[in-house]
C-alpha positions as CSV (number, residue, x, y, z in Angstrom):
1,X,0.0,0.0,0.0
2,X,1.5,3.4,-1.0
3,X,1.8,6.2,1.5
4,X,-0.4,9.2,0.6
5,X,1.2,12.4,-0.3
6,X,0.5,15.5,1.8
7,X,1.2,17.0,5.0
8,X,-0.8,18.7,7.7
9,X,-0.3,22.3,8.7
10,X,0.8,21.4,12.4
11,X,4.3,22.5,12.9
12,X,4.1,25.6,10.6
13,X,5.7,28.6,12.0
14,X,5.0,32.2,11.5
15,X,8.0,34.6,11.9
16,X,8.3,38.3,12.1
17,X,11.7,40.1,11.4
18,X,12.8,42.1,14.4
19,X,15.4,44.2,12.5
20,X,18.1,41.5,13.2
21,X,16.5,38.1,12.8
22,X,13.4,36.3,12.2
23,X,11.6,35.5,15.5
24,X,8.6,33.1,15.8
25,X,5.3,34.7,16.7
26,X,3.5,32.3,19.3
27,X,0.0,31.2,19.2
28,X,-0.7,31.6,15.4
29,X,-3.2,29.4,13.7
30,X,-5.2,29.3,10.5
31,X,-2.8,30.9,8.1
32,X,-4.3,31.7,4.7
33,X,-2.1,32.9,1.7
34,X,-0.2,34.4,0.3
35,X,-2.8,34.9,-2.1
36,X,-0.7,35.8,-5.3
37,X,-2.3,36.7,-8.5
38,X,-1.4,38.3,-11.7
39,X,-2.7,40.6,-14.3
40,X,-3.5,39.6,-17.9
41,X,-3.1,42.3,-20.7
42,X,-5.1,41.7,-23.8
43,X,-3.1,42.3,-27.1
44,X,-5.7,41.3,-29.5
45,X,-5.4,42.9,-32.9
46,X,-7.3,42.9,-36.3
47,X,-4.9,40.3,-37.5
48,X,-5.0,37.9,-34.3
49,X,-5.2,34.3,-35.8
50,X,-8.5,32.3,-35.7
51,X,-10.6,34.9,-34.0
52,X,-9.3,34.3,-30.6
53,X,-8.3,37.0,-28.1
54,X,-4.6,37.1,-27.4
55,X,-3.1,37.9,-23.9
56,X,0.2,38.4,-22.4
57,X,1.3,38.4,-18.7
58,X,1.0,41.6,-16.8
59,X,2.1,42.6,-13.2
60,X,2.1,40.2,-10.5
61,X,0.7,40.8,-7.0
62,X,2.0,39.1,-3.9
63,X,-1.7,39.5,-2.6
64,X,-2.5,39.2,1.2
65,X,-1.7,36.7,4.0
66,X,-4.2,36.4,6.8
67,X,-3.9,34.5,10.0
68,X,-5.4,34.2,13.4
69,X,-3.7,34.1,16.8
70,X,-4.7,33.7,20.2
71,X,-4.9,37.1,22.0
72,X,-2.1,38.2,24.3
73,X,-1.2,41.7,25.0
74,X,2.2,41.2,23.6
75,X,0.9,39.9,20.4
76,X,-1.8,42.6,20.1
77,X,0.8,45.4,20.8
78,X,3.3,43.7,18.4
79,X,0.9,43.9,15.3
80,X,-0.7,47.1,16.4
81,X,2.8,48.6,16.1
82,X,3.1,47.1,12.7
83,X,-0.3,48.5,11.8
84,X,0.7,52.0,12.7
85,X,4.0,51.8,10.9
86,X,4.0,53.1,7.3
87,X,7.1,50.9,6.4
88,X,6.6,47.2,5.3
89,X,8.0,44.7,7.8
90,X,9.4,41.3,6.8
91,X,7.5,38.2,7.7
92,X,8.1,34.4,7.1
93,X,6.1,31.4,6.9
94,X,8.0,28.1,7.5
95,X,6.1,24.9,6.3
96,X,6.6,21.6,8.2
97,X,7.5,19.7,4.9
98,X,10.9,18.0,5.0
99,X,12.7,20.8,3.2
100,X,11.1,23.3,5.7
101,X,9.9,25.5,2.8
102,X,10.2,29.2,3.7
103,X,7.9,31.8,2.2
104,X,9.5,35.3,3.1
105,X,7.9,38.7,2.1
106,X,7.5,42.1,3.1
107,X,4.0,43.7,4.0
108,X,1.8,46.1,5.8
109,X,-0.7,45.0,8.5
110,X,-3.9,46.5,7.1
111,X,-6.7,44.9,9.3
112,X,-6.6,43.4,12.7
113,X,-10.0,43.0,14.2
114,X,-10.4,41.3,17.6
115,X,-12.9,38.5,18.1
116,X,-14.4,38.5,21.6
117,X,-16.9,35.7,22.0
118,X,-18.5,35.2,25.5
119,X,-17.8,31.6,25.9
120,X,-14.6,31.2,23.8
121,X,-11.0,32.4,23.3
122,X,-10.3,35.9,22.3
123,X,-8.4,36.1,18.9
124,X,-6.8,38.5,16.6
125,X,-7.4,38.1,12.9
126,X,-4.4,39.9,11.1
127,X,-4.3,40.6,7.6
128,X,-1.1,41.6,5.8
129,X,-0.9,43.3,2.3
130,X,2.2,41.9,0.7
131,X,4.6,44.5,-1.0
132,X,6.7,42.9,-3.7
133,X,7.6,39.3,-4.3
134,X,7.0,36.3,-2.2
135,X,10.5,34.7,-2.0
136,X,10.1,30.8,-1.6
137,X,13.9,30.3,-2.3
138,X,13.5,28.8,-5.6
139,X,14.4,31.9,-7.7
């Protein structure tokens, strides 16, 4: 019987650059992204073959990354500081695969609502708008 391919997200790390090194942010879960996308530019002309539209690749966008973390005052103040700062901060997601794939990017915290339920944990939902390329170490 073949072993199925795939891994779980358990063991994923979310890091923030502190100006010297990447430091792991504790209590992070439910990371989504980066949501990379790219524009398409239409270049159809009267002489385009077979009556089909022709397109070329346009600009790429690193998109956004969102994650949730358990509320601690330390984490709240850390990301509130990033929210107040106009300069992008470097972040990194390290996946738990055998190669420890690293997704490194700069971005701005653009949203960070608190969720405060009456009978469950308080959480912070952080959205980072990515500035520039997401580096996965392959290029």
